C-alpha positions in Angstrom: -0.3 0.2 -0.1 2.9 2.3 1.2 5.1 1.3 -1.5 4.1 3.8 -4.0 4.3 6.3 -1.6 7.5 8.9 -2.9 10.9 8.5 -1.0 10.7 12.3 -0.6 7.3 12.4 1.6 9.6 9.2 3.9 12.3 11.2 3.7 10.3 14.8 4.9 9.2 12.7 8.0 12.0 10.7 8.7 11.7 12.7 12.3 8.1 12.2 12.7 7.8 8.7 14.6 5.3 7.6 17.6 8.5 6.1 19.6 9.4 3.1 21.7 8.0 4.9 25.4 4.4 4.4 23.4 4.5 0.4 22.5 1.7 -1.2 25.0 5.0 -2.5 26.7 6.6 0.5 28.1 3.2 2.3 28.7 2.2 -0.1 31.4 3.9 -0.6 34.5 4.0 -4.3 35.3 6.6 -4.2 38.0 8.3 -7.2 38.7 6.7 -9.1 35.7 8.0 -7.1 32.9 9.8 -9.0 30.8 9.4 -11.9 32.3 8.0 -13.6 29.2 10.8 -14.2 26.7 9.9 -13.9 23.4 11.9 -15.4 20.6 11.5 -16.4 16.5 13.8 -18.2 14.5 12.5 -16.1 11.7 14.7 -12.9 13.1 17.1 -12.4 15.9 15.9 -9.8 18.3 16.3 -6.1 17.4 17.5 -7.5 13.6 15.9 -7.1 10.4 13.0 -9.1 9.6 13.1 -11.0 5.9 10.9 -9.4 3.3 8.5 -12.6 3.5 6.7 -11.4 6.1 6.0 -7.6 5.2 4.1 -6.4 2.6 6.5 -6.2 -0.2 6.9 -10.2 0.1 4.2 -12.5 0.8 3.3 -10.9 4.2 3.5 -14.0 6.3 3.2 -14.1 9.8 6.6 -15.2 11.6 7.4 -17.9 13.5 7.0 -16.8 17.4 7.5 -18.3 20.4 6.8 -17.9 24.1 8.2 -19.0 27.4 7.8 -18.1 30.8 4.4 -17.4 31.5 3.4 -17.1 35.5 0.7 -19.0 37.1 -2.4 -16.8 37.8 -2.8 -16.1 34.4 -5.5 -16.6 32.7 -5.3 -15.8 28.9 -2.2 -14.5 26.8 -2.9 -11.2 24.3 -0.2 -10.7 21.5 0.5 -7.4 20.3 2.7 -6.1 17.5 2.8 -2.4 16.9 5.0 -0.1 15.0 7.3 2.2 17.0 8.4 4.0 14.4 4.8 4.7 12.5 4.8 8.5 11.3 1.9 9.1 13.8 1.2 10.3 17.2 0.5 6.7 18.5 2.2 2.8 17.0 0.1 1.5 14.9 -1.2 -1.6 16.0 -0.4 -4.3 13.2 -2.1 -7.3 15.3 -3.8 -8.5 18.0 -4.6 -12.0 19.0 -6.7 -11.9 22.0 -7.3 -14.9 24.7 -4.0 -17.4 23.8 -3.9 -20.5 26.4 -2.3 -19.2 29.3 1.3 -21.3 29.2 4.3 -21.4 26.9 3.5 -22.0 23.3 4.3 -20.9 20.1 2.9 -19.7 16.5 4.4 -21.6 13.4 5.2 -19.4 10.4 1.7 -18.0 8.9 -0.3 -20.0 11.2 -3.1 -17.8 12.6 -5.8 -19.9 11.1 -6.9 -20.7 14.8 -6.4 -17.5 16.2 -9.0 -15.0 18.0 -8.3 -11.7 16.2 -8.6 -8.3 18.1 -8.3 -4.8 16.4 -5.9 -3.0 14.6 -5.3 0.6 14.0 -6.0 -0.6 10.3 -9.3 -1.3 11.3 -9.0 -5.5 10.2 -9.0 -8.0 12.3 -5.9 -10.0 10.8 -2.3 -9.6 10.8 -1.2 -6.2 8.7 2.4 -7.3 7.4 5.3 -4.5 7.8 4.6 -1.7 5.4 6.3 1.4 6.3 7.2 4.4 3.8 9.8 4.5 1.2 12.9 6.6 2.9 11.6 6.7 6.1 14.1 4.9 7.6 14.3 1.9 9.5 10.8 0.8 11.4 10.9 -1.3 15.2 8.1 -3.7 15.2 7.4 -4.9 18.8 6.0 -8.6 19.0 4.5 -8.2 22.8 2.9 -11.0 24.7 0.9 -10.1 27.9 -0.2 -12.5 30.4 -3.5 -11.1 31.8 -5.5 -12.0 35.0 -9.1 -12.5 32.7 -10.3 -12.9 29.1 -10.6 -10.2 26.6 -14.0 -9.7 25.2 -13.5 -10.3 21.2 -15.7 -7.3 20.4 -13.0 -4.9 22.4 -11.6 -1.8 20.8 -8.4 -0.8 20.4 -8.5 1.7 23.2 -10.4 -1.0 25.5 -7.6 -3.9 25.1 -4.8 -1.3 26.0 -6.7 -0.2 28.9 -7.8 -4.0 29.9 -4.0 -4.7 29.5 -3.1 -2.3 31.5 -5.1 -3.1 34.2 -5.1 -6.9 33.8 -1.6 -7.4 32.9 0.4 -9.2 35.5 3.9 -9.8 33.0 4.8 -9.1 29.6 7.8 -9.9 26.8 8.9 -8.2 23.7 10.6 -9.2 20.9 11.5 -6.3 17.9 12.0 -7.2 14.5 13.1 -4.4 11.8 12.3 -3.4 8.6 13.0 -0.6 6.0 12.0 -0.1 3.0 14.6 1.5 0.2 14.4 5.0 -0.7 13.7 4.1 -4.3 14.5 7.6 -5.6 17.6 8.3 -3.5 18.9 5.4 -4.9 18.3 6.2 -8.6 19.7 9.2 -7.9 23.3 8.0 -6.5 23.2 5.9 -9.5 22.4 8.5 -12.1 25.1 10.9 -10.6 27.9 7.8 -10.6 26.6 7.1 -14.2 27.4 11.0 -14.6 31.1 11.1 -13.5 
């Protein structure tokens, strides 16, 4: 969708970013529970680039994801994926999965068939693959798992979901994957000037 946006727009918005402070993991003080859940992926390392097949530039598959360290007392898990570098006041939510089983587990690559989808910033109840503006620089995608004391209603809104996480979460975990869409116009300009020399 954003691949057709001129790179000049991405460059102009380079400093406009929601920020890591506003992702759900950092917005809610879970005390000793923060970071208690370990989130990992065989698809990419923490803070490393995600392969294009997991983005809008590829097949858009959801990456393999696993989590361990779910505490006793959890009734359900919630999984959120937010773009911390979206050029907006708040991070863009690319996915919310509700009421996952409260135990260590995993999702296979592309396997969201049995998932209960919640709201996203795109008004879609599905996985919305990373699609950063060209020329905007690297975006950090926060894969966050929260252990909650109670289930989340299936018809919850994005704001209600975040409020419920803030009031009901007892532990959380975080994995960051990055993705950057090339600045095509800059690359073309560079190759043209190189040819001119």
